[in-house]
N, C-alpha and C positions, 0 to 999 in steps of 0.2 A: 157737458164735457166728460161726465162719468160714463155716458153711453159709449162714446167713441174709445174710451179706455178698456171697456169690457167686450168690444165687438171682436178682437182677436180671440179672446178666450171663449166667447159664445160660438164662434166658428170653428176654432181649433179642437177644442175638446170632443164635440160631437163627430168631428172628422176624424180624429184619431181613433174613436171607438168604431166607427164605420169601417175604417181601414183594417183595424185589428180583426173584426168579425169576418169581413171578407177573406182576409188571409188565413183565418182558421177554416173557413170552409174550403178553400182551395187546398190547403194541406190535408185536410181529411179526405177530400175526393180522391186525391192522388196516392194516399198512403199504402204501404205495402202490407199484404195479408199478415195476420198474426199480431196486429198492433191493436191495443184496446181503444174503443169509441164509447162516447157517452151518447144515448139515444133518448131523445125527448119526442113525445106524441102529444097532439092536441087533447087526446081524450084521457091524458094522464099516464100514470106509471102503468096501468093495465095495458093501454094501448102500445106503450113502448115495449113491453114484455111480448105482447103478440107480434109486434113488428120483427123482433129479434128471432123469435121461433120460426116465423114465416120466412125469414131471410136465412135460414139455416146457420144460425149463429149459437154461440155458448154465453150464457149469462155469468159474468164474474162477479157482480156487485149491484145491489140495489140501493140508492141512497138519495134522498132529497128530490124526489120526483124524476131522477135519471137512472137509466139503466146502463151500467158498464158492461159492454159486450164484446166478444171477440170472434173472429172466424179465421181459419187458415185458407179459406178459398178466395180467390180473386173476385173482385166486384162486390164485396160486402156492403159497401156503403150505398152502392147504386140500388142493391136489392132491398136495403132497409128503406130507402126513399119509395121505392115502388110498393112496398108492403104497408106503407101508411106513416113512416116516421116524419115528424115536422121538422126536426132538427137533428143532425149528426155531426158531432165535432171530436176531434182528436182528444181522447182523454188524458193522455200523458202530456200534451201540450197546452191544455186548458187553463192551467194556472189555479183554477178554482176548484178542480175536481180531482181527487186523489185516487190514482191509478197506477198500476205498475209502468216504470218509464221506458223499460226496453221491450224487446219481443217476448212474447209469452208462448210457450208450448202448449198447445192444444192436444189434450188427450181425450180419446173418445170414451164416453162412460162405459163401464162394464155391464154386460147384459146378464141379469141373474135369472135363472130358470127357477120358477116356484111350481114344485110339484102340485097337481091338482089332487083334491081329496075325494 
């Protein structure tokens, strides 16, 4: 009798998490440029850093195995996956990851010329 009472919970809870995960992936895939994403790689944080650099992105934060990154160019998420990222989710909508909630202005780093000696 107890098994029948638990059946909706045992089916419902995993289903809710699966739908939430699928929704996160869809939201991330179609998000606008200039929004932060959390990047994960199978090889760990180093792999995620390499993926962000290869995808022409900017690193905002590194925390807990995730790299929070941003790019102002369209197709950033697709480039991250092509460069080896295992999972890319919207950082501002993830709920577990703290990142800026609105669009972030990306500024190019200044180039400093160092005189040769």
